C-alpha positions in Angstrom: 151.1 191.3 117.7 151.0 188.1 115.5 153.2 185.3 116.8 155.1 185.0 113.6 155.9 188.7 113.5 156.9 188.6 117.2 159.3 185.7 116.6 160.9 187.4 113.6 161.4 190.5 115.8 162.9 188.8 118.9 164.3 185.5 117.7 166.3 183.7 115.2 166.1 180.1 114.0 169.1 178.0 114.8 169.7 174.2 114.3 170.8 172.5 117.5 171.4 169.0 118.6 168.8 168.0 121.3 167.6 164.9 123.0 169.1 161.6 123.9 169.9 160.7 120.3 171.4 164.1 119.4 168.7 164.9 116.8 169.2 168.0 114.8 166.3 170.3 115.6 165.3 173.9 114.6 164.6 176.2 117.5 164.1 179.9 118.1 166.7 181.6 120.2 166.5 185.1 121.7 168.4 187.7 119.7 169.1 189.4 123.1 171.0 186.6 124.8 170.7 183.4 122.7 168.4 181.7 125.2 165.7 179.2 124.1 162.3 180.6 123.1 160.5 177.6 121.4 160.9 174.9 118.8 160.0 175.5 115.2 156.5 174.0 114.8 155.6 174.9 118.4 155.2 178.7 117.8 151.8 178.7 119.5 153.6 178.0 122.8 154.7 181.6 122.8 151.4 183.3 121.8 151.2 184.7 125.4 154.5 186.5 124.9 153.4 187.9 121.5 150.1 189.1 122.9 151.9 191.1 125.7 154.6 192.2 123.2 157.5 191.3 125.5 160.1 192.4 123.0 163.0 193.9 125.0 165.6 192.0 126.9 163.8 188.8 126.2 165.5 185.8 127.9 164.4 182.4 129.0 161.7 183.4 131.5 161.7 187.1 131.6 161.5 190.3 129.5 160.1 193.8 129.1 157.0 194.9 127.4 157.1 198.5 126.2 153.3 198.2 125.4 152.5 197.6 129.0 155.6 199.2 130.5 156.0 196.1 132.7 158.7 193.5 133.3 157.3 190.0 133.0 158.4 186.8 134.5 157.1 183.4 133.4 157.5 179.6 133.1 155.2 177.0 131.6 153.1 177.4 134.8 152.4 181.1 135.0 153.2 184.6 133.8 152.9 187.9 135.6 153.9 191.5 135.0 155.5 193.9 137.4 155.7 197.7 137.4 156.4 200.5 139.9 154.1 200.0 142.8 154.0 196.2 142.5 154.0 194.5 145.9 155.7 191.4 147.1 154.0 189.7 150.1 154.7 186.5 152.0 153.2 183.6 150.1 153.7 185.2 146.6 155.6 183.2 144.0 158.2 186.0 143.9 158.7 186.2 147.7 162.1 185.4 148.9 162.7 185.5 152.7 165.3 188.0 153.9 166.9 185.4 156.2 167.0 181.7 156.7 164.3 181.6 159.4 161.9 183.5 157.0 162.7 181.1 154.2 162.3 178.1 156.4 158.8 179.3 157.6 157.9 179.9 153.9 159.0 176.3 153.0 156.9 174.9 155.8 153.9 176.9 154.7 154.4 175.9 151.1 154.2 172.2 152.0 151.4 172.5 154.5 148.4 170.6 153.2 145.3 168.7 154.5 147.0 165.5 153.5 150.0 166.2 155.6 150.1 166.7 159.4 153.0 167.8 161.6 154.8 169.6 158.7 158.2 170.6 160.0 161.8 171.4 159.0 164.5 169.0 160.2 167.1 171.7 159.4 169.5 172.4 156.6 171.3 169.8 154.5 173.8 170.3 151.8 173.7 168.3 148.5 176.2 168.9 145.7 177.1 172.3 147.1 173.5 173.5 147.4 171.5 174.1 150.5 168.1 172.6 151.2 165.6 172.5 154.1 164.8 168.9 155.0 161.0 169.2 155.2 159.1 166.3 156.8 155.5 165.5 157.5 153.2 162.7 158.6 150.6 161.6 156.0 147.2 162.2 157.4 144.0 160.2 157.1 143.0 162.6 154.3 145.6 161.1 151.9 143.8 159.0 149.3 146.6 156.3 149.4 145.6 154.4 152.5 148.9 152.5 152.6 150.9 155.6 153.4 148.6 157.0 156.1 150.5 157.8 159.4 153.9 157.3 157.7 156.5 159.9 157.3 157.2 161.6 154.0 159.2 164.6 153.0 161.1 166.6 150.5 164.3 168.6 150.2 163.2 172.2 149.6 165.8 174.3 147.8 167.1 177.3 149.7 166.9 180.3 147.3 169.2 183.3 147.4 168.2 185.6 150.3 165.7 188.2 149.1 164.1 191.3 150.4 161.2 189.7 152.1 158.0 191.8 151.7 158.6 194.9 149.7 157.3 197.3 147.0 158.9 198.1 143.6 159.9 201.7 143.7 161.8 201.7 140.4 161.6 199.8 137.1 164.8 198.0 138.2 162.9 196.8 141.3 160.1 195.6 138.9 162.7 193.8 136.9 163.9 192.0 140.0 160.4 191.0 140.9 160.0 189.5 137.4 163.3 187.6 137.9 162.2 186.3 141.3 158.8 185.3 139.9 160.5 183.4 137.1 162.5 181.5 139.6 159.5 180.9 141.9 157.3 179.3 139.2 160.1 177.3 137.4 
């Protein structure tokens, strides 16, 4: 499907105030829920949605393609389609641990890298009403910046809603949930 035909089908142009100087800008919003699709003049940024014909229940980051009979999740980083039989395994972008220890192990695995040694969790912290794992590491000799070698670094890794862990989509509603989880995982 051509992008211009796609946008006419799923979106409408609205003028909104955006940016630090409240500039009036034309954007496409979803006819389904009013969420942002793209700016006028940047239509090529949604070519991938038009190609897959994601035309139903289009929201910011997920929607359904009758053409493929798949639910898709995406961000500016990636897009992936889910259907009955799709699998969610530990390490996948759409994997959410079923309990805090599983999520903590996943956070440690995510941050494990040759430039970091002794990757560990210092436990949970709360910031502004949200939970995070306090992930710490020691910069190894592999880090290009010699000044930070053997110093401690870290990050606050957001705790996501508890998920199903590893599972298989048995229904289209399950496939939809995988697309939603993928959208969150790549955002």
